[in-house]
C-alpha positions as CSV (number, residue, x, y, z in Angstrom):
1,M,12.6,13.5,34.2
2,P,10.2,15.9,34.1
3,N,7.9,17.3,36.6
4,A,5.3,14.2,36.4
5,A,2.8,16.0,38.0
6,L,2.7,17.9,34.2
7,I,3.0,14.4,32.0
8,E,-0.4,12.5,31.3
9,K,0.1,8.3,31.3
10,T,-1.6,6.5,28.4
11,D,-0.4,2.6,27.6
12,V,0.0,3.1,24.0
13,V,0.6,5.5,21.6
14,L,0.2,5.8,17.9
15,I,1.5,8.6,15.8
16,G,0.3,9.1,12.2
17,A,-3.7,9.0,11.2
18,G,-3.3,6.2,8.4
19,I,-4.6,2.9,7.6
20,M,-1.4,1.1,9.5
21,S,-2.1,3.1,12.9
22,A,-6.0,2.7,12.2
23,T,-5.6,-0.6,12.2
24,L,-3.2,-1.7,14.7
25,G,-5.3,0.6,17.1
26,A,-8.4,-1.6,15.5
27,L,-6.6,-4.8,16.4
28,L,-5.6,-3.7,20.3
29,R,-8.9,-2.2,21.1
30,Q,-10.5,-5.8,20.1
31,L,-7.5,-8.1,22.1
32,Q,-7.4,-5.2,24.7
33,P,-9.9,-3.3,25.5
34,D,-8.8,-1.8,28.7
35,W,-5.7,-0.4,27.4
36,S,-6.1,3.7,26.8
37,I,-4.8,4.9,23.3
38,S,-3.9,8.1,22.5
39,L,-2.9,8.4,18.8
40,F,-1.1,12.0,17.8
41,E,-2.1,13.5,13.6
42,R,0.6,16.4,12.5
43,L,-3.0,17.3,10.0
44,D,-6.3,18.3,10.5
45,A,-7.6,15.3,9.1
46,A,-7.1,11.6,8.9
47,A,-5.6,9.7,5.9
48,G,-4.3,12.8,4.4
49,E,-0.9,11.5,3.4
50,S,-0.6,8.0,1.3
51,S,-3.8,6.2,3.0
52,D,-5.7,9.4,0.8
53,P,-7.3,7.5,-2.3
54,W,-5.9,10.4,-4.8
55,N,-2.1,9.5,-3.3
56,N,-1.8,6.7,-5.1
57,A,-3.1,4.6,-1.9
58,G,-6.5,3.4,-3.7
59,T,-5.5,-0.3,-6.0
60,G,-6.1,-3.4,-2.7
61,H,-2.6,-5.2,-4.5
62,S,-2.9,-8.8,-4.4
63,A,-0.9,-9.8,-7.4
64,L,-3.2,-10.6,-9.4
65,C,-2.5,-7.8,-11.9
66,E,0.7,-6.6,-11.3
67,L,3.4,-7.6,-13.2
68,N,6.7,-6.9,-11.4
69,Y,5.5,-9.5,-8.9
70,S,6.0,-12.3,-11.4
71,P,8.7,-11.8,-13.3
72,Q,10.7,-13.4,-15.9
73,N,13.5,-16.0,-15.2
74,P,16.0,-16.3,-18.2
75,D,15.0,-19.2,-18.9
76,G,11.7,-18.2,-19.8
77,S,9.7,-19.3,-16.9
78,V,7.7,-17.2,-14.4
79,D,8.7,-16.6,-10.7
80,I,5.4,-16.4,-8.6
81,G,6.4,-16.5,-5.7
82,K,6.4,-13.5,-4.7
83,A,2.4,-12.6,-6.3
84,V,1.7,-16.0,-3.9
85,D,2.8,-13.9,-1.5
86,I,1.3,-11.2,-1.4
87,N,-2.6,-12.1,-2.2
88,E,-1.8,-14.3,0.8
89,R,-1.3,-11.4,2.9
90,F,-4.3,-9.6,1.5
91,Q,-6.6,-12.4,1.9
92,I,-6.0,-11.6,6.0
93,S,-7.0,-8.0,5.3
94,R,-10.1,-9.2,3.7
95,Q,-11.3,-11.2,7.2
96,F,-10.2,-9.0,9.1
97,W,-12.1,-6.6,7.0
98,S,-15.2,-9.0,7.0
99,Y,-15.1,-9.2,11.0
100,G,-15.0,-5.2,11.1
101,V,-18.3,-5.1,8.9
102,E,-19.9,-8.2,10.7
103,N,-18.9,-6.1,14.2
104,G,-19.6,-2.6,14.1
105,I,-16.1,-1.9,14.1
106,L,-17.2,-0.6,9.8
107,G,-19.7,0.4,7.5
108,D,-21.6,-0.6,4.6
109,P,-18.1,-2.0,2.5
110,S,-18.9,0.0,-0.3
111,S,-18.1,3.4,0.9
112,F,-14.7,0.9,1.1
113,I,-14.2,-1.4,-1.6
114,N,-15.7,-2.3,-4.6
115,P,-15.6,-5.1,-7.4
116,I,-13.4,-4.0,-9.9
117,P,-11.3,-6.2,-12.6
118,H,-7.9,-6.6,-12.4
119,V,-6.5,-7.1,-15.7
120,S,-2.3,-7.2,-16.8
121,F,-1.5,-5.6,-20.3
122,V,1.4,-5.9,-22.5
123,H,1.8,-5.5,-26.3
124,G,4.4,-6.7,-28.7
125,A,5.5,-10.8,-29.5
126,D,7.6,-12.0,-26.8
127,N,5.3,-9.5,-23.7
128,V,2.7,-11.4,-25.2
129,R,4.6,-14.6,-24.5
130,Y,5.7,-13.9,-21.0
131,L,2.1,-13.1,-20.1
132,R,1.1,-16.6,-21.6
133,A,3.8,-18.0,-18.9
134,R,2.8,-16.4,-16.6
135,Y,-0.9,-16.8,-16.9
136,E,-0.1,-21.0,-17.0
137,A,1.8,-20.4,-14.0
138,L,-0.7,-18.9,-11.7
139,A,-4.1,-20.1,-13.4
140,A,-3.7,-23.7,-11.8
141,H,-3.2,-21.6,-8.7
142,P,-5.7,-21.8,-5.9
143,L,-5.9,-18.5,-4.6
144,F,-5.9,-17.3,-8.6
145,E,-8.5,-19.9,-9.9
146,G,-10.4,-18.1,-12.4
147,M,-8.1,-16.0,-14.7
148,E,-8.3,-16.0,-17.9
149,F,-5.6,-15.2,-20.6
150,I,-7.2,-13.5,-23.7
151,D,-5.0,-12.2,-27.0
152,D,-7.8,-12.2,-29.0
153,P,-8.9,-8.3,-30.7
154,D,-12.4,-8.5,-30.5
155,E,-12.4,-9.7,-27.0
156,F,-9.9,-7.1,-26.4
157,A,-12.2,-4.2,-27.8
158,R,-15.4,-5.6,-25.9
159,R,-13.8,-5.4,-21.9
160,L,-11.5,-2.5,-22.7
161,P,-13.3,-0.7,-25.7
162,V,-11.3,2.6,-24.5
163,M,-7.8,0.9,-24.9
164,A,-8.8,-0.5,-27.7
165,R,-10.4,2.2,-30.2
166,G,-8.0,3.5,-32.4
167,R,-5.2,0.5,-31.6
168,D,-3.0,-1.1,-34.2
169,F,-3.6,-5.1,-33.5
170,S,-1.0,-5.6,-36.1
171,D,1.0,-4.5,-32.7
172,P,0.2,-8.5,-30.9
173,V,-1.2,-7.5,-27.2
174,A,-2.4,-9.9,-24.3
175,L,-4.4,-9.7,-20.9
176,N,-4.0,-11.7,-17.5
177,W,-7.9,-11.3,-16.5
178,T,-9.3,-11.8,-13.5
179,D,-13.1,-10.7,-12.4
180,G,-11.7,-10.9,-8.6
181,G,-10.5,-8.2,-7.7
182,T,-11.4,-5.3,-6.2
183,D,-10.7,-1.6,-5.5
184,V,-10.0,-0.2,-1.9
185,D,-10.5,3.9,-0.7
186,F,-8.0,3.2,2.3
187,G,-8.6,6.9,3.3
188,A,-12.2,5.7,4.0
189,L,-11.8,2.9,5.4
190,T,-9.0,3.9,7.7
191,R,-12.0,7.0,8.8
192,Q,-14.2,4.1,10.2
193,L,-11.0,2.5,11.6
194,L,-10.5,5.7,13.5
195,A,-14.1,6.6,14.5
196,H,-15.3,3.4,16.0
197,L,-11.2,3.6,17.9
198,G,-13.0,7.3,19.3
199,A,-16.1,5.9,20.0
200,S,-14.2,3.1,22.4
201,G,-12.5,6.1,24.5
202,A,-9.2,6.1,22.3
203,D,-8.0,10.1,22.8
204,L,-7.7,11.1,18.8
205,A,-5.8,14.7,18.1
206,F,-5.7,16.0,15.4
207,G,-2.7,19.2,14.6
208,H,-0.8,17.7,16.9
209,E,2.8,17.1,16.0
210,V,5.5,14.9,17.7
211,Q,8.8,15.9,18.2
212,D,10.6,13.9,20.6
213,L,11.0,9.9,21.8
214,S,13.3,9.7,25.0
215,Q,12.9,6.4,26.3
216,Q,13.0,6.1,30.3
217,S,15.1,4.3,32.7
218,D,12.0,1.3,33.1
219,G,11.6,0.9,29.2
220,S,8.5,3.3,28.5
221,W,8.7,5.9,26.4
222,L,8.4,10.2,27.2
223,V,6.6,11.8,24.3
224,T,6.5,15.1,23.3
225,V,3.7,16.2,21.5
226,R,3.2,20.0,20.4
227,N,-0.5,21.5,19.5
228,L,0.0,23.4,16.3
229,R,-2.5,25.4,16.9
230,T,-2.5,26.9,20.5
231,R,1.9,25.5,20.6
232,R,1.5,24.3,23.5
233,T,3.4,21.1,24.9
234,R,2.0,18.2,26.1
235,R,4.1,15.2,27.5
236,L,2.9,11.4,27.5
237,V,4.4,8.5,29.4
238,A,3.6,5.0,27.0
239,A,4.2,1.5,27.6
240,F,4.3,1.2,23.8
241,V,5.2,3.2,20.6
242,F,4.0,2.8,17.2
243,V,5.2,5.4,14.6
244,G,3.1,5.0,11.8
245,A,3.9,8.2,9.8
246,G,4.2,7.2,6.1
247,G,7.3,9.4,5.1
248,G,7.9,10.9,8.7
249,A,8.3,7.8,10.3
250,L,12.4,7.4,9.4
251,P,12.6,10.5,11.5
252,L,11.0,9.6,14.1
253,L,12.5,6.6,14.7
254,Q,16.7,8.1,14.8
255,K,14.9,10.2,17.4
256,A,14.0,7.2,19.4
257,N,18.1,6.3,18.8
258,I,17.0,2.8,18.7
259,G,20.1,0.2,17.7
260,E,17.1,-1.5,15.4
261,A,16.9,1.7,13.1
262,K,20.6,2.2,12.6
263,G,22.0,1.7,8.3
264,F,18.4,2.6,8.0
265,G,18.2,5.8,5.4
266,G,14.8,6.7,3.1
267,F,14.8,8.1,-0.6
268,P,11.7,10.1,-1.2
269,I,10.1,9.3,-4.7
270,S,6.8,11.8,-5.6
271,G,4.9,11.5,-8.6
272,Q,2.0,12.6,-11.1
273,F,-1.1,11.0,-12.2
274,L,-3.1,12.1,-15.0
275,R,-7.2,12.2,-13.8
276,C,-9.1,12.0,-16.2
277,V,-12.2,14.5,-16.3
278,D,-14.7,13.3,-18.9
279,P,-17.7,11.5,-17.0
280,A,-17.9,9.3,-20.1
281,L,-14.5,8.5,-20.7
282,I,-15.0,7.3,-17.3
283,E,-18.1,5.8,-17.3
284,R,-16.6,3.3,-20.5
285,H,-13.5,2.0,-19.1
286,Q,-14.3,-0.3,-15.7
287,A,-11.1,-1.9,-14.6
288,K,-7.7,-1.5,-13.3
289,V,-5.0,-2.7,-16.1
290,Y,-1.7,-2.2,-15.3
291,G,1.5,-2.8,-17.9
292,K,5.0,-3.2,-17.4
293,A,7.6,-0.7,-16.1
294,A,9.8,0.6,-17.7
295,V,13.6,0.2,-18.1
296,G,15.2,1.3,-15.0
297,A,12.2,2.6,-13.0
298,P,11.1,1.1,-9.9
299,P,9.1,-1.2,-9.3
300,M,5.9,2.3,-7.6
301,S,6.2,3.2,-10.9
302,V,4.3,0.6,-13.4
303,P,2.3,2.4,-15.6
304,H,-1.7,1.4,-15.2
305,L,-5.4,2.9,-16.1
306,D,-7.0,2.2,-13.1
307,T,-10.8,2.7,-12.0
308,R,-10.6,3.4,-8.5
309,V,-14.1,4.4,-6.1
310,I,-14.2,7.4,-4.2
311,A,-17.1,8.8,-1.9
312,G,-19.3,6.1,-4.5
313,R,-18.1,7.8,-7.0
314,P,-16.0,6.2,-10.3
315,G,-12.8,8.2,-11.2
316,L,-9.9,7.0,-13.4
317,L,-6.3,7.8,-13.1
318,F,-3.4,7.4,-15.4
319,G,0.9,7.1,-14.0
320,P,2.4,7.0,-12.1
321,Y,4.8,9.3,-13.5
322,A,8.0,9.9,-11.0
323,G,9.4,12.5,-9.8
324,W,11.9,13.9,-7.1
325,T,12.0,15.9,-4.1
326,P,14.2,15.9,-0.5
327,K,10.5,15.9,1.4
328,F,9.6,12.4,3.3
329,L,6.2,13.7,3.6
330,K,3.4,15.2,0.4
331,D,3.3,17.9,3.2
332,G,6.9,18.2,4.1
333,K,9.4,20.0,4.2
334,N,12.6,19.8,1.5
335,S,14.9,19.8,4.7
336,D,13.7,16.4,5.5
337,L,16.3,14.0,3.6
338,F,19.3,16.2,4.8
339,K,18.2,15.9,7.7
340,S,17.9,12.1,8.1
341,V,21.4,11.5,7.4
342,R,23.5,10.3,10.2
343,P,26.8,9.0,11.2
344,D,25.6,5.8,11.1
345,N,23.4,5.5,7.4
346,I,25.9,7.6,5.9
347,L,27.8,4.3,3.6
348,S,24.0,3.2,3.1
349,L,23.1,6.4,1.4
350,L,26.6,6.8,-0.6
351,G,26.0,3.1,-1.4
352,V,22.8,3.9,-3.2
353,G,24.3,6.9,-5.1
354,V,26.1,4.4,-6.8
355,T,24.6,1.2,-7.2
356,E,21.1,3.6,-8.8
357,L,22.6,5.9,-11.5
358,G,20.1,3.6,-13.7
359,L,16.9,4.8,-11.2
360,A,18.6,8.5,-11.4
361,K,18.4,8.9,-15.5
362,Y,15.0,8.0,-15.3
363,L,13.9,9.9,-12.9
364,V,15.7,12.8,-14.3
365,G,13.8,11.6,-17.8
366,E,10.8,11.6,-16.2
367,L,11.2,15.0,-14.5
368,L,12.2,16.6,-18.2
369,E,9.0,15.2,-19.6
370,S,6.5,18.0,-20.6
371,G,2.7,17.9,-20.6
372,A,2.6,16.9,-24.3
373,G,5.4,13.6,-23.7
374,K,3.2,12.9,-20.5
375,V,-0.3,11.8,-22.8
376,A,1.6,10.6,-25.5
377,T,3.1,8.1,-22.5
378,L,-1.0,7.4,-21.8
379,S,-1.7,7.4,-25.3
380,E,0.4,3.4,-24.6
381,F,-3.0,2.9,-23.1
382,V,-5.5,5.0,-24.7
383,P,-4.6,4.7,-28.3
384,R,-6.5,8.3,-29.2
385,A,-6.5,10.2,-25.7
386,E,-6.8,13.8,-25.9
387,A,-5.2,16.2,-23.6
388,R,-8.5,18.2,-22.5
389,D,-9.9,15.2,-21.1
390,W,-7.0,14.8,-17.9
391,E,-5.6,16.8,-16.0
392,L,-2.3,16.7,-13.4
393,I,-2.3,15.7,-9.7
394,T,0.5,15.6,-7.4
395,A,0.4,12.3,-6.0
396,G,1.7,11.1,-2.5
397,Q,5.4,11.1,-1.2
398,R,7.1,7.6,-1.0
399,V,9.9,7.3,1.2
400,Q,12.0,3.8,-0.1
401,V,13.6,2.1,2.2
402,I,17.7,2.3,1.9
403,R,18.9,-0.6,4.2
404,R,22.2,-1.1,5.1
405,K,24.3,-3.9,3.4
406,G,28.1,-5.1,3.9
407,A,29.7,-1.5,3.6
408,G,26.9,0.3,1.6
409,G,24.0,0.0,1.1
410,V,20.9,-1.6,-1.2
411,L,17.2,0.3,-2.2
412,E,14.3,-1.5,-1.2
413,F,11.0,-1.2,-3.0
414,G,8.6,-2.8,-0.2
415,T,7.8,-2.7,3.3
416,A,9.7,-3.5,6.7
417,V,9.0,-2.9,10.1
418,I,11.4,-2.1,12.6
419,A,11.0,-3.0,16.5
420,A,13.3,-2.4,19.1
421,Q,14.3,-5.8,21.0
422,D,12.7,-4.7,24.0
423,G,9.1,-4.2,22.3
424,S,8.3,-1.2,23.6
425,I,8.6,0.4,19.8
426,A,7.9,-0.1,16.4
427,G,7.9,1.5,13.2
428,L,6.9,0.9,9.6
429,L,9.5,1.7,6.9
430,G,8.7,1.8,2.9
431,A,6.0,2.0,0.6
432,S,3.8,0.1,-2.0
433,P,2.0,-2.8,-1.3
434,G,2.2,-1.5,2.1
435,A,-1.7,-0.2,2.6
436,S,-2.9,-3.8,0.9
437,T,-1.2,-5.5,3.5
438,C,-1.5,-3.5,6.4
439,V,-3.5,-6.3,8.5
440,T,-0.1,-8.8,7.7
441,A,1.9,-5.9,8.2
442,M,0.2,-5.2,12.3
443,L,0.0,-8.5,12.9
444,D,3.3,-8.8,12.7
445,V,4.3,-5.6,15.1
446,L,1.4,-7.3,18.0
447,Q,3.9,-10.0,17.4
448,R,7.6,-9.3,18.0
449,C,5.9,-6.5,20.1
450,F,3.9,-8.6,22.7
451,P,4.9,-12.1,22.8
452,R,4.0,-13.1,25.9
453,E,0.2,-11.4,25.2
454,Y,-0.1,-12.6,22.0
455,D,-0.4,-16.5,22.6
456,L,-2.7,-15.3,24.6
457,W,-4.5,-13.2,21.8
458,K,-4.8,-15.9,19.4
459,P,-8.1,-17.3,19.9
460,Q,-9.3,-13.8,19.6
461,L,-7.2,-13.5,16.8
462,R,-8.6,-16.2,14.6
463,A,-12.0,-14.9,15.3
464,M,-10.7,-12.0,13.5
465,V,-8.8,-13.9,10.5
466,P,-9.5,-17.5,10.5
467,S,-6.3,-18.3,8.2
468,L,-3.9,-17.0,10.7
469,D,-1.0,-19.1,10.6
470,V,-2.4,-20.7,7.8
471,R,-1.2,-20.4,4.4
472,L,-4.0,-20.8,2.3
473,S,-2.2,-21.8,-0.8
474,D,-2.0,-25.2,1.2
475,D,-5.1,-25.5,2.0
476,P,-7.8,-24.9,-0.6
477,R,-11.0,-25.9,1.2
478,L,-10.1,-23.4,4.1
479,F,-9.3,-20.6,1.1
480,R,-12.8,-21.2,-0.6
481,E,-14.5,-21.0,2.6
482,V,-12.7,-17.1,3.7
483,W,-13.8,-16.6,0.2
484,D,-17.1,-16.8,0.7
485,W,-17.2,-15.2,3.5
486,T,-15.4,-12.3,3.1
487,S,-17.3,-12.2,-0.5
488,K,-20.8,-12.1,1.0
489,A,-19.6,-9.7,4.1
490,L,-17.6,-7.0,2.1
491,N,-20.9,-7.3,-1.1
492,L,-18.2,-8.3,-3.5
493,D,-20.6,-10.8,-5.6
494,S,-18.8,-9.9,-9.5
495,G,-18.1,-14.0,-9.3
496,G,-14.3,-13.8,-8.5
497,N,-11.7,-16.9,-9.0
498,T,-14.2,-19.5,-7.0
499,Q,-16.8,-19.0,-9.0
500,S,-15.3,-19.0,-12.4
501,Q,-13.1,-20.9,-14.3
502,G,-9.6,-19.8,-16.2
503,R,-10.0,-19.6,-20.1
504,V,-8.3,-18.8,-22.9
505,A,-9.3,-16.2,-25.4
506,T,-7.4,-16.8,-28.1
507,N,-6.6,-15.2,-31.8
508,P,-7.3,-17.4,-34.3
């Protein structure tokens, strides 16, 4: 070990200043206030990558409108298992945020969460039949109570005037509409959590890049950090390290050389959005409207016309349009992908290269699409879209998980927590619906890395998350209690799924 006199000591090191590290830090500060915490972020501000709302992290996934979470079975029925699971996890996030507001961890809830209807949209007779089946499968479920099915053109036009203007309704349309949805600005949420963490004594170092992780003989980790402004190096010994660096997590876990990370690879996918620049148009559309993904498209590319509330102001995005770059971060390097190739994951990467030809074809098509082509795609949602009302922006970078399977690998479009067997280090890989389920993911980290402490922490955890270890689907009474509590604490007074009854507005 290097000269001990030059090494700092800390209980916890958090790498990355995004929503995951911020959530874990806030949880640990409540559970173990005597632990020292050091956070390192290579950028000069928090939430600069995937947690930034303009980088496609601002939706608040709860499976109310995302059709890829409720696929259709060959017999025409709809599988709602994944939708229910994601909604369960989002309810955990709502509870922790409510606790945060009531206990001074978070400020005015309208600065990071606002009520917005969540809407599924399809057109074409076959898709309308699917959406009706989806409604029938979900509307009776406690977590989706209040969902509506709409296929009446007049009602469609009343609720979504921007999408109705100029539409040919001889092509059947349908909506699943839920008033109880929300928009979450994860950038604002992250900054508030980190501000509380810093005020409570944590060391938050921005402009600092973690360059190496090395486990010591006693199980602790030697963390080497470089100040990108002064070029000076710091070394810290930490009992626990969490790698919450978004696309940068995989390279750091590889440097840590833990067995649990072997065989994992990453496939970067970038994206773009059309952002509306016409305030009148923004004002006329107030909903998150999700459609169906194109054949061969990854789930993260589901098209949506999405109202967002950022810094108190509404905005409107459409997309995403997929792209590709070898960078693992928006502010990364073109060498990121190539440096991640290791002997232990090369078969995983090659296996995905063979099995995901459809995805490759889709990405090539997206890359070749012109600006006019992007507006033409928008016209499926906004029939009278005009290019002058929209600007093209670059979204955040996503690194999809490649996991070893048999002799090859498989591409996964979710999130994965990787934790060392001794619990001394953990990291998060993957993308959607990551941010919306951040509290569940970080509770998983706590349970896997601190099993003995976790049992002692449970009373405090239940104060923060009353439904801990309970499936709200199996306890509708508890769900109504926590829904009413979180709706009040977060000032979400749009009604929601405990105050409205599901109904059908049908084309006569």
